[in-house]
C-alpha positions in Angstrom: 155.9 108.8 84.5 156.1 105.2 83.7 152.8 103.6 84.5 154.5 100.2 84.8 156.0 101.5 88.1 152.5 102.0 89.5 151.1 98.5 89.2 149.8 96.5 92.1 149.1 92.8 91.8 146.5 91.4 94.2 146.6 87.7 95.2 143.6 86.6 97.3 141.2 83.7 96.9 138.3 85.8 98.3 137.3 87.4 95.0 135.1 90.2 96.5 137.9 91.2 98.8 140.4 91.1 96.0 138.2 93.4 93.9 137.9 95.7 96.9 141.7 95.9 97.1 141.9 96.6 93.3 139.4 99.4 93.7 141.3 100.9 96.7 144.6 100.8 94.7 142.9 102.4 91.7 141.6 105.1 93.9 145.2 105.9 94.9 146.2 106.2 91.3 147.6 102.7 90.8 146.9 100.4 88.0 145.8 97.2 89.8 144.7 93.7 88.9 143.8 90.6 90.8 144.9 87.2 89.7 142.7 84.1 90.0 143.9 81.0 91.6 145.7 78.8 89.1 147.3 81.7 87.4 151.0 82.0 88.0 151.6 84.8 90.4 155.3 84.9 89.5 154.6 85.0 85.8 152.0 87.7 86.2 154.2 89.8 88.4 157.1 89.7 85.9 155.2 90.0 82.6 152.8 92.7 83.9 155.5 94.6 85.7 154.1 94.8 89.2 155.6 97.4 91.5 154.1 95.7 94.6 152.1 92.5 95.5 149.3 92.3 98.0 149.3 88.7 99.2 146.8 86.6 101.2 148.4 83.7 103.1 145.5 81.3 103.5 144.5 80.1 100.0 143.3 76.6 98.9 145.5 75.7 96.0 148.8 77.4 96.5 149.2 79.2 99.8 150.8 82.6 100.3 153.9 81.1 101.9 154.7 79.2 98.7 154.0 82.2 96.6 156.2 84.4 98.7 159.0 81.8 98.5 158.7 81.8 94.6 158.8 85.5 94.5 161.9 85.7 96.7 163.7 82.9 94.8 163.2 84.5 91.4 165.7 87.2 90.4 163.1 89.5 88.7 160.9 89.6 91.8 163.4 89.1 94.6 163.1 92.7 95.8 159.5 93.3 94.8 157.6 94.8 97.8 155.1 92.4 99.2 152.3 93.4 101.6 150.6 90.5 103.4 146.9 90.9 104.2 145.7 87.9 106.0 143.4 86.6 108.8 146.5 85.0 110.3 148.6 88.1 110.2 149.3 88.0 114.0 150.6 84.4 113.7 152.6 85.2 110.6 154.5 88.0 112.3 156.5 85.5 114.3 157.4 83.3 111.3 160.8 83.7 109.7 159.1 84.5 106.4 157.7 87.7 107.9 161.2 89.1 107.4 160.7 88.8 103.6 157.7 91.2 103.4 157.5 94.9 103.8 154.2 95.1 105.8 151.7 92.8 107.4 148.0 93.7 107.9 145.3 91.6 109.6 141.8 91.2 108.2 139.6 93.1 108.6 141.8 95.7 106.9 142.6 99.0 108.4 142.2 100.8 105.1 143.7 104.3 105.9 146.8 102.7 107.4 147.1 100.2 104.5 146.8 103.0 101.8 149.4 105.1 103.7 151.8 102.1 103.8 151.3 101.2 100.1 151.9 104.8 99.0 155.1 104.9 101.2 156.4 101.7 99.7 155.9 102.9 96.2 156.9 106.5 96.8 159.1 106.8 93.6 156.0 106.0 91.6 154.4 109.2 93.0 157.4 111.5 92.4 156.8 114.3 90.0 
């Protein structure tokens, strides 16, 4: 199995929460890493070969809306699954950009439901 197909990129300015997401993903058998603000999410997603992105919306330097737009406008990441995990998830669901993501979760995170969704979105990575 190609490990590149099991990589989850975490984008969140709350570093303890980002580390928690990395640990949860690793517990599911994914290779996961979090990017710090200032790092290019688009570049990291492409060069690292992410199979999914976990994205916060409310961040100080470059918000999740802008990052999502960059991911969708770039050919290599146009179809990359994105899961939004944000305190404003309820508000975001009514935004047109919500159609560009595969799942939306509010904070605090419903961990079992999140893990089930992540596994479902990346099911080919778990095929034997």
